[in-house]
N, CA, C and O atoms as CSV, one atom per row, in Angstrom:
chain,resi,resn,atom,element,x,y,z
A,1,MET,N,N,100.398,124.441,105.459
A,1,MET,CA,C,100.000,125.236,106.580
A,1,MET,C,C,100.890,126.472,106.617
A,1,MET,O,O,102.109,126.363,106.483
A,2,TYR,N,N,100.312,127.600,106.792
A,2,TYR,CA,C,101.050,128.861,106.735
A,2,TYR,C,C,100.990,129.537,108.096
A,2,TYR,O,O,99.912,129.753,108.650
A,3,TYR,N,N,102.166,129.869,108.629
A,3,TYR,CA,C,102.269,130.571,109.898
A,3,TYR,C,C,102.849,131.951,109.625
A,3,TYR,O,O,103.975,132.073,109.144
A,4,ASN,N,N,102.086,132.980,109.931
A,4,ASN,CA,C,102.565,134.316,109.652
A,4,ASN,C,C,103.026,135.058,110.895
A,4,ASN,O,O,103.569,136.158,110.785
A,5,HIS,N,N,102.827,134.491,112.056
A,5,HIS,CA,C,103.267,135.161,113.274
A,5,HIS,C,C,104.721,134.775,113.558
A,5,HIS,O,O,105.035,133.585,113.594
A,6,PRO,N,N,105.615,135.746,113.761
A,6,PRO,CA,C,107.036,135.434,113.952
A,6,PRO,C,C,107.305,134.593,115.189
A,6,PRO,O,O,108.222,133.771,115.182
A,7,LEU,N,N,106.529,134.777,116.252
A,7,LEU,CA,C,106.746,133.999,117.466
A,7,LEU,C,C,106.436,132.520,117.230
A,7,LEU,O,O,107.119,131.650,117.771
A,8,THR,N,N,105.418,132.234,116.432
A,8,THR,CA,C,105.078,130.850,116.105
A,8,THR,C,C,106.194,130.198,115.310
A,8,THR,O,O,106.557,129.053,115.580
A,9,VAL,N,N,106.733,130.896,114.351
A,9,VAL,CA,C,107.808,130.346,113.529
A,9,VAL,C,C,109.049,130.106,114.367
A,9,VAL,O,O,109.704,129.073,114.226
A,10,ILE,N,N,109.379,131.047,115.239
A,10,ILE,CA,C,110.566,130.904,116.085
A,10,ILE,C,C,110.382,129.756,117.070
A,10,ILE,O,O,111.315,128.986,117.294
A,11,SER,N,N,109.205,129.628,117.658
A,11,SER,CA,C,108.989,128.546,118.614
A,11,SER,C,C,108.984,127.185,117.920
A,11,SER,O,O,109.492,126.213,118.478
A,12,LEU,N,N,108.422,127.098,116.721
A,12,LEU,CA,C,108.479,125.831,115.985
A,12,LEU,C,C,109.911,125.472,115.631
A,12,LEU,O,O,110.296,124.307,115.724
A,13,ALA,N,N,110.707,126.455,115.225
A,13,ALA,CA,C,112.111,126.200,114.905
A,13,ALA,C,C,112.871,125.768,116.150
A,13,ALA,O,O,113.734,124.893,116.072
A,14,ALA,N,N,112.563,126.369,117.298
A,14,ALA,CA,C,113.239,125.994,118.541
A,14,ALA,C,C,112.880,124.570,118.949
A,14,ALA,O,O,113.749,123.815,119.384
A,15,VAL,N,N,111.620,124.199,118.814
A,15,VAL,CA,C,111.194,122.843,119.162
A,15,VAL,C,C,111.859,121.822,118.240
A,15,VAL,O,O,112.301,120.768,118.698
A,16,MET,N,N,111.929,122.128,116.954
A,16,MET,CA,C,112.589,121.206,116.018
A,16,MET,C,C,114.072,121.096,116.330
A,16,MET,O,O,114.629,120.000,116.260
A,17,PHE,N,N,114.730,122.203,116.674
A,17,PHE,CA,C,116.151,122.177,117.002
A,17,PHE,C,C,116.393,121.360,118.263
A,17,PHE,O,O,117.322,120.554,118.312
A,18,LEU,N,N,115.558,121.565,119.289
A,18,LEU,CA,C,115.716,120.788,120.518
A,18,LEU,C,C,115.434,119.311,120.285
A,18,LEU,O,O,116.089,118.448,120.871
A,19,GLY,N,N,114.468,119.023,119.438
A,19,GLY,CA,C,114.196,117.628,119.109
A,19,GLY,C,C,115.368,116.956,118.427
A,19,GLY,O,O,115.662,115.790,118.690
A,20,LEU,N,N,116.041,117.689,117.547
A,20,LEU,CA,C,117.221,117.135,116.889
A,20,LEU,C,C,118.389,116.997,117.845
A,20,LEU,O,O,119.201,116.082,117.707
A,21,MET,N,N,118.482,117.892,118.807
A,21,MET,CA,C,119.582,117.818,119.767
A,21,MET,C,C,119.373,116.701,120.787
A,21,MET,O,O,120.345,116.081,121.219
A,22,LEU,N,N,118.137,116.434,121.178
A,22,LEU,CA,C,117.858,115.418,122.186
A,22,LEU,C,C,117.745,114.013,121.598
A,22,LEU,O,O,117.898,113.034,122.329
A,23,GLU,N,N,117.487,113.894,120.325
A,23,GLU,CA,C,117.219,112.592,119.710
A,23,GLU,C,C,118.369,111.609,119.867
A,23,GLU,O,O,118.101,110.459,120.216
A,24,PRO,N,N,119.634,111.972,119.635
A,24,PRO,CA,C,120.691,110.969,119.793
A,24,PRO,C,C,120.789,110.430,121.213
A,24,PRO,O,O,121.129,109.263,121.406
A,25,ALA,N,N,120.499,111.253,122.200
A,25,ALA,CA,C,120.575,110.775,123.580
A,25,ALA,C,C,119.431,109.817,123.894
A,25,ALA,O,O,119.602,108.887,124.682
A,26,LEU,N,N,118.274,110.032,123.288
A,26,LEU,CA,C,117.118,109.187,123.563
A,26,LEU,C,C,117.087,107.928,122.707
A,26,LEU,O,O,116.427,106.951,123.063
A,27,ALA,N,N,117.789,107.944,121.593
A,27,ALA,CA,C,117.723,106.818,120.661
A,27,ALA,C,C,118.901,105.872,120.850
A,27,ALA,O,O,119.430,105.335,119.877
A,28,GLY,N,N,119.303,105.672,122.062
A,28,GLY,CA,C,120.429,104.781,122.318
A,28,GLY,C,C,120.080,103.346,121.990
A,28,GLY,O,O,119.023,102.846,122.375
A,29,ASN,N,N,120.970,102.692,121.283
A,29,ASN,CA,C,120.763,101.301,120.900
A,29,ASN,C,C,121.861,100.490,121.546
A,29,ASN,O,O,123.041,100.757,121.314
A,30,ARG,N,N,121.508,99.520,122.339
A,30,ARG,CA,C,122.523,98.768,123.057
A,30,ARG,C,C,123.317,97.837,122.152
A,30,ARG,O,O,124.358,97.326,122.565
A,31,PHE,N,N,122.844,97.601,120.907
A,31,PHE,CA,C,123.573,96.736,119.996
A,31,PHE,C,C,124.410,97.522,118.998
A,31,PHE,O,O,125.103,96.920,118.178
A,32,GLU,N,N,124.364,98.825,119.044
A,32,GLU,CA,C,125.066,99.627,118.053
A,32,GLU,C,C,126.438,100.034,118.581
A,32,GLU,O,O,126.574,100.420,119.742
A,33,THR,N,N,127.444,99.946,117.729
A,33,THR,CA,C,128.787,100.387,118.085
A,33,THR,C,C,129.134,101.610,117.266
A,33,THR,O,O,128.388,102.003,116.369
A,34,ILE,N,N,130.258,102.202,117.574
A,34,ILE,CA,C,130.663,103.416,116.862
A,34,ILE,C,C,130.929,103.112,115.393
A,34,ILE,O,O,130.619,103.935,114.532
A,35,GLY,N,N,131.488,101.969,115.095
A,35,GLY,CA,C,131.803,101.613,113.722
A,35,GLY,C,C,130.601,101.159,112.913
A,35,GLY,O,O,130.745,100.866,111.726
A,36,GLY,N,N,129.444,101.091,113.504
A,36,GLY,CA,C,128.248,100.679,112.786
A,36,GLY,C,C,128.007,99.183,112.851
A,36,GLY,O,O,127.009,98.698,112.316
A,37,GLY,N,N,128.884,98.450,113.486
A,37,GLY,CA,C,128.709,97.012,113.612
A,37,GLY,C,C,127.707,96.679,114.695
A,37,GLY,O,O,127.121,97.568,115.311
A,38,VAL,N,N,127.517,95.404,114.920
A,38,VAL,CA,C,126.571,94.957,115.927
A,38,VAL,C,C,127.348,94.284,117.036
A,38,VAL,O,O,128.141,93.375,116.788
A,39,SER,N,N,127.124,94.724,118.240
A,39,SER,CA,C,127.768,94.101,119.389
A,39,SER,C,C,126.695,93.651,120.354
A,39,SER,O,O,125.507,93.901,120.150
A,40,GLY,N,N,127.120,93.000,121.386
A,40,GLY,CA,C,126.167,92.506,122.371
A,40,GLY,C,C,126.193,91.005,122.410
A,40,GLY,O,O,126.804,90.367,121.553
A,41,SER,N,N,125.539,90.434,123.392
A,41,SER,CA,C,125.570,88.990,123.537
A,41,SER,C,C,124.666,88.321,122.511
A,41,SER,O,O,123.626,88.865,122.139
A,42,THR,N,N,125.056,87.175,122.071
A,42,THR,CA,C,124.287,86.424,121.082
A,42,THR,C,C,122.936,85.998,121.648
A,42,THR,O,O,121.939,85.965,120.926
A,43,GLU,N,N,122.904,85.675,122.922
A,43,GLU,CA,C,121.646,85.252,123.531
A,43,GLU,C,C,120.616,86.377,123.520
A,43,GLU,O,O,119.426,86.135,123.318
A,44,ALA,N,N,121.079,87.608,123.738
A,44,ALA,CA,C,120.144,88.735,123.728
A,44,ALA,C,C,119.594,88.971,122.329
A,44,ALA,O,O,118.417,89.295,122.169
A,45,LYS,N,N,120.438,88.810,121.319
A,45,LYS,CA,C,119.968,88.985,119.938
A,45,LYS,C,C,118.976,87.892,119.557
A,45,LYS,O,O,117.952,88.164,118.932
A,46,LEU,N,N,119.289,86.653,119.940
A,46,LEU,CA,C,118.387,85.550,119.617
A,46,LEU,C,C,117.068,85.669,120.375
A,46,LEU,O,O,116.016,85.262,119.881
A,47,ALA,N,N,117.138,86.224,121.563
A,47,ALA,CA,C,115.908,86.420,122.332
A,47,ALA,C,C,114.999,87.429,121.650
A,47,ALA,O,O,113.787,87.404,121.864
A,48,LEU,N,N,115.555,88.314,120.835
A,48,LEU,CA,C,114.730,89.252,120.084
A,48,LEU,C,C,114.261,88.675,118.754
A,48,LEU,O,O,113.138,88.943,118.329
A,49,VAL,N,N,115.095,87.897,118.099
A,49,VAL,CA,C,114.779,87.410,116.751
A,49,VAL,C,C,113.738,86.288,116.791
A,49,VAL,O,O,112.848,86.246,115.941
A,50,ARG,N,N,113.837,85.392,117.751
A,50,ARG,CA,C,112.913,84.252,117.794
A,50,ARG,C,C,111.448,84.668,117.943
A,50,ARG,O,O,110.617,84.212,117.157
A,51,PRO,N,N,111.099,85.503,118.905
A,51,PRO,CA,C,109.671,85.879,119.008
A,51,PRO,C,C,109.171,86.664,117.798
A,51,PRO,O,O,108.011,86.538,117.403
A,52,ILE,N,N,110.051,87.473,117.215
A,52,ILE,CA,C,109.638,88.230,116.037
A,52,ILE,C,C,109.345,87.287,114.877
A,52,ILE,O,O,108.342,87.452,114.182
A,53,SER,N,N,110.212,86.301,114.661
A,53,SER,CA,C,109.975,85.378,113.546
A,53,SER,C,C,108.767,84.480,113.815
A,53,SER,O,O,108.043,84.132,112.882
A,54,ILE,N,N,108.541,84.108,115.053
A,54,ILE,CA,C,107.339,83.323,115.369
A,54,ILE,C,C,106.087,84.172,115.134
A,54,ILE,O,O,105.086,83.674,114.619
A,55,GLY,N,N,106.144,85.437,115.506
A,55,GLY,CA,C,105.010,86.326,115.264
A,55,GLY,C,C,104.699,86.476,113.792
A,55,GLY,O,O,103.534,86.434,113.395
A,56,PHE,N,N,105.743,86.654,112.962
A,56,PHE,CA,C,105.520,86.730,111.524
A,56,PHE,C,C,104.982,85.411,110.981
A,56,PHE,O,O,104.131,85.413,110.092
A,57,GLY,N,N,105.463,84.289,111.501
A,57,GLY,CA,C,104.955,82.993,111.055
A,57,GLY,C,C,103.481,82.822,111.351
A,57,GLY,O,O,102.731,82.323,110.512
A,58,VAL,N,N,103.055,83.232,112.544
A,58,VAL,CA,C,101.639,83.148,112.911
A,58,VAL,C,C,100.809,84.072,112.028
A,58,VAL,O,O,99.721,83.703,111.586
A,59,PHE,N,N,101.325,85.279,111.772
A,59,PHE,CA,C,100.621,86.245,110.927
A,59,PHE,C,C,100.417,85.682,109.519
A,59,PHE,O,O,99.315,85.760,108.976
A,60,PHE,N,N,101.467,85.116,108.927
A,60,PHE,CA,C,101.354,84.555,107.577
A,60,PHE,C,C,100.464,83.317,107.569
A,60,PHE,O,O,99.735,83.087,106.603
A,61,LEU,N,N,100.514,82.519,108.630
A,61,LEU,CA,C,99.672,81.329,108.696
A,61,LEU,C,C,98.186,81.708,108.787
A,61,LEU,O,O,97.345,81.078,108.146
A,62,ILE,N,N,97.873,82.721,109.571
A,62,ILE,CA,C,96.488,83.194,109.648
A,62,ILE,C,C,96.040,83.721,108.282
A,62,ILE,O,O,94.908,83.481,107.863
A,63,GLY,N,N,96.918,84.432,107.599
A,63,GLY,CA,C,96.588,84.914,106.256
A,63,GLY,C,C,96.327,83.783,105.283
A,63,GLY,O,O,95.407,83.864,104.470
A,64,ALA,N,N,97.128,82.723,105.355
A,64,ALA,CA,C,96.927,81.581,104.469
A,64,ALA,C,C,95.607,80.875,104.759
A,64,ALA,O,O,94.879,80.496,103.841
A,65,VAL,N,N,95.309,80.702,106.038
A,65,VAL,CA,C,94.055,80.035,106.408
A,65,VAL,C,C,92.856,80.872,105.986
A,65,VAL,O,O,91.868,80.336,105.483
A,66,LEU,N,N,92.938,82.183,106.187
A,66,LEU,CA,C,91.823,83.041,105.777
A,66,LEU,C,C,91.668,83.077,104.257
A,66,LEU,O,O,90.548,83.128,103.749
A,67,SER,N,N,92.776,83.051,103.535
A,67,SER,CA,C,92.686,83.055,102.071
A,67,SER,C,C,92.027,81.788,101.550
A,67,SER,O,O,91.314,81.821,100.546
A,68,ALA,N,N,92.262,80.678,102.224
A,68,ALA,CA,C,91.689,79.418,101.766
A,68,ALA,C,C,90.265,79.212,102.259
A,68,ALA,O,O,89.454,78.603,101.561
A,69,SER,N,N,89.947,79.706,103.446
A,69,SER,CA,C,88.666,79.355,104.042
A,69,SER,C,C,87.546,80.341,103.743
A,69,SER,O,O,86.390,79.940,103.615
A,70,LYS,N,N,87.861,81.585,103.632
A,70,LYS,CA,C,86.812,82.574,103.403
A,70,LYS,C,C,86.280,82.474,101.980
A,70,LYS,O,O,86.921,81.895,101.103
A,71,ARG,N,N,85.137,83.029,101.772
A,71,ARG,CA,C,84.503,82.959,100.462
A,71,ARG,C,C,84.858,84.160,99.599
A,71,ARG,O,O,84.078,84.571,98.739
A,72,TRP,N,N,86.059,84.728,99.838
A,72,TRP,CA,C,86.497,85.847,99.014
A,72,TRP,C,C,86.776,85.406,97.586
A,72,TRP,O,O,86.625,86.192,96.650
A,73,HIS,N,N,87.182,84.150,97.415
A,73,HIS,CA,C,87.483,83.684,96.065
A,73,HIS,C,C,86.225,83.305,95.288
A,73,HIS,O,O,86.315,82.880,94.136
A,74,GLU,N,N,85.069,83.453,95.898
A,74,GLU,CA,C,83.817,83.227,95.176
A,74,GLU,C,C,83.171,84.531,94.719
A,74,GLU,O,O,82.180,84.513,93.989
A,75,ASN,N,N,83.728,85.657,95.144
A,75,ASN,CA,C,83.198,86.967,94.778
A,75,ASN,C,C,84.047,87.533,93.645
A,75,ASN,O,O,85.255,87.709,93.805
A,76,ALA,N,N,83.434,87.818,92.514
A,76,ALA,CA,C,84.176,88.301,91.352
A,76,ALA,C,C,84.745,89.697,91.564
A,76,ALA,O,O,85.654,90.099,90.838
A,77,ASN,N,N,84.245,90.434,92.522
A,77,ASN,CA,C,84.760,91.774,92.798
A,77,ASN,C,C,85.984,91.752,93.702
A,77,ASN,O,O,86.629,92.785,93.883
A,78,SER,N,N,86.313,90.619,94.264
A,78,SER,CA,C,87.441,90.506,95.172
A,78,SER,C,C,88.743,90.291,94.402
A,78,SER,O,O,88.750,89.566,93.407
A,79,PRO,N,N,89.845,90.907,94.842
A,79,PRO,CA,C,91.128,90.651,94.176
A,79,PRO,C,C,91.591,89.206,94.349
A,79,PRO,O,O,92.428,88.720,93.589
A,80,ASN,N,N,91.046,88.532,95.344
A,80,ASN,CA,C,91.436,87.153,95.612
A,80,ASN,C,C,90.594,86.148,94.818
A,80,ASN,O,O,90.674,84.944,95.063
A,81,TYR,N,N,89.791,86.636,93.874
A,81,TYR,CA,C,88.872,85.778,93.128
A,81,TYR,C,C,89.614,84.718,92.322
A,81,TYR,O,O,89.266,83.539,92.375
A,82,SER,N,N,90.624,85.131,91.585
A,82,SER,CA,C,91.330,84.172,90.736
A,82,SER,C,C,92.698,83.791,91.274
A,82,SER,O,O,93.315,82.861,90.755
A,83,LEU,N,N,93.191,84.476,92.295
A,83,LEU,CA,C,94.543,84.208,92.789
A,83,LEU,C,C,94.563,83.646,94.206
A,83,LEU,O,O,95.588,83.735,94.882
A,84,TRP,N,N,93.465,83.076,94.667
A,84,TRP,CA,C,93.437,82.628,96.048
A,84,TRP,C,C,94.356,81.437,96.279
A,84,TRP,O,O,94.917,81.307,97.367
A,85,LYS,N,N,94.526,80.571,95.299
A,85,LYS,CA,C,95.427,79.427,95.482
A,85,LYS,C,C,96.875,79.886,95.569
A,85,LYS,O,O,97.645,79.361,96.374
A,86,GLN,N,N,97.253,80.860,94.749
A,86,GLN,CA,C,98.593,81.404,94.811
A,86,GLN,C,C,98.826,82.132,96.136
A,86,GLN,O,O,99.917,82.076,96.703
A,87,SER,N,N,97.786,82.814,96.621
A,87,SER,CA,C,97.896,83.506,97.908
A,87,SER,C,C,98.138,82.512,99.038
A,87,SER,O,O,98.973,82.743,99.912
A,88,VAL,N,N,97.408,81.415,99.012
A,88,VAL,CA,C,97.586,80.387,100.036
A,88,VAL,C,C,98.996,79.810,99.955
A,88,VAL,O,O,99.640,79.605,100.984
A,89,ALA,N,N,99.474,79.551,98.751
A,89,ALA,CA,C,100.807,78.967,98.595
A,89,ALA,C,C,101.903,79.916,99.071
A,89,ALA,O,O,102.811,79.504,99.793
A,90,VAL,N,N,101.824,81.170,98.675
A,90,VAL,CA,C,102.863,82.135,99.065
A,90,VAL,C,C,102.844,82.374,100.564
A,90,VAL,O,O,103.900,82.382,101.197
A,91,LEU,N,N,101.667,82.567,101.146
A,91,LEU,CA,C,101.593,82.803,102.582
A,91,LEU,C,C,102.010,81.573,103.383
A,91,LEU,O,O,102.577,81.714,104.467
A,92,SER,N,N,101.744,80.379,102.877
A,92,SER,CA,C,102.188,79.163,103.562
A,92,SER,C,C,103.705,79.041,103.530
A,92,SER,O,O,104.319,78.676,104.532
A,93,VAL,N,N,104.313,79.343,102.389
A,93,VAL,CA,C,105.775,79.280,102.289
A,93,VAL,C,C,106.417,80.321,103.199
A,93,VAL,O,O,107.411,80.034,103.866
A,94,LEU,N,N,105.856,81.524,103.229
A,94,LEU,CA,C,106.390,82.547,104.123
A,94,LEU,C,C,106.233,82.147,105.587
A,94,LEU,O,O,107.113,82.422,106.402
A,95,SER,N,N,105.129,81.507,105.922
A,95,SER,CA,C,104.926,81.044,107.286
A,95,SER,C,C,105.930,79.965,107.655
A,95,SER,O,O,106.516,80.000,108.737
A,96,LEU,N,N,106.128,79.008,106.760
A,96,LEU,CA,C,107.109,77.959,107.021
A,96,LEU,C,C,108.514,78.521,107.137
A,96,LEU,O,O,109.287,78.074,107.985
A,97,ALA,N,N,108.858,79.484,106.308
A,97,ALA,CA,C,110.183,80.100,106.377
A,97,ALA,C,C,110.369,80.835,107.702
A,97,ALA,O,O,111.442,80.767,108.303
A,98,SER,N,N,109.348,81.528,108.154
A,98,SER,CA,C,109.451,82.246,109.431
A,98,SER,C,C,109.605,81.277,110.598
A,98,SER,O,O,110.402,81.518,111.504
A,99,PHE,N,N,108.847,80.186,110.579
A,99,PHE,CA,C,108.988,79.199,111.641
A,99,PHE,C,C,110.347,78.498,111.563
A,99,PHE,O,O,110.927,78.166,112.597
A,100,ALA,N,N,110.854,78.271,110.360
A,100,ALA,CA,C,112.184,77.650,110.214
A,100,ALA,C,C,113.270,78.570,110.762
A,100,ALA,O,O,114.224,78.105,111.384
A,101,ILE,N,N,113.129,79.857,110.535
A,101,ILE,CA,C,114.093,80.814,111.096
A,101,ILE,C,C,114.052,80.752,112.615
A,101,ILE,O,O,115.099,80.781,113.263
A,102,ALA,N,N,112.854,80.668,113.192
A,102,ALA,CA,C,112.737,80.610,114.639
A,102,ALA,C,C,113.334,79.325,115.202
A,102,ALA,O,O,113.888,79.332,116.301
A,103,ILE,N,N,113.230,78.234,114.470
A,103,ILE,CA,C,113.741,76.959,114.958
A,103,ILE,C,C,115.249,76.856,114.779
A,103,ILE,O,O,115.955,76.455,115.704
A,104,PHE,N,N,115.745,77.210,113.606
A,104,PHE,CA,C,117.135,76.942,113.282
A,104,PHE,C,C,118.100,78.061,113.637
A,104,PHE,O,O,119.309,77.887,113.488
A,105,ILE,N,N,117.612,79.194,114.097
A,105,ILE,CA,C,118.535,80.270,114.418
A,105,ILE,C,C,119.097,80.109,115.822
A,105,ILE,O,O,119.898,80.932,116.265
């Protein structure tokens, strides 16, 4: 995209500069410290990790069920034609791992 009007270029540069100046104030992370480590209560961190891992487990489980149940492996034009069993196995293992993380963390 080409901008030949000087006012457009100056205003775009000003908006980008202001965006860079305001970003650190808006991107505050309550778990971030100055040294780059992670601080905060363990309960708050676990409250974030458990639902995320359960969500990934459900996502992978739905993928495994769809890979096994749909007739995609009967269509020769589908990428899942010859690898549907491997897809089911990998997605099942990923689902179990995600649920194990949610349980044991």
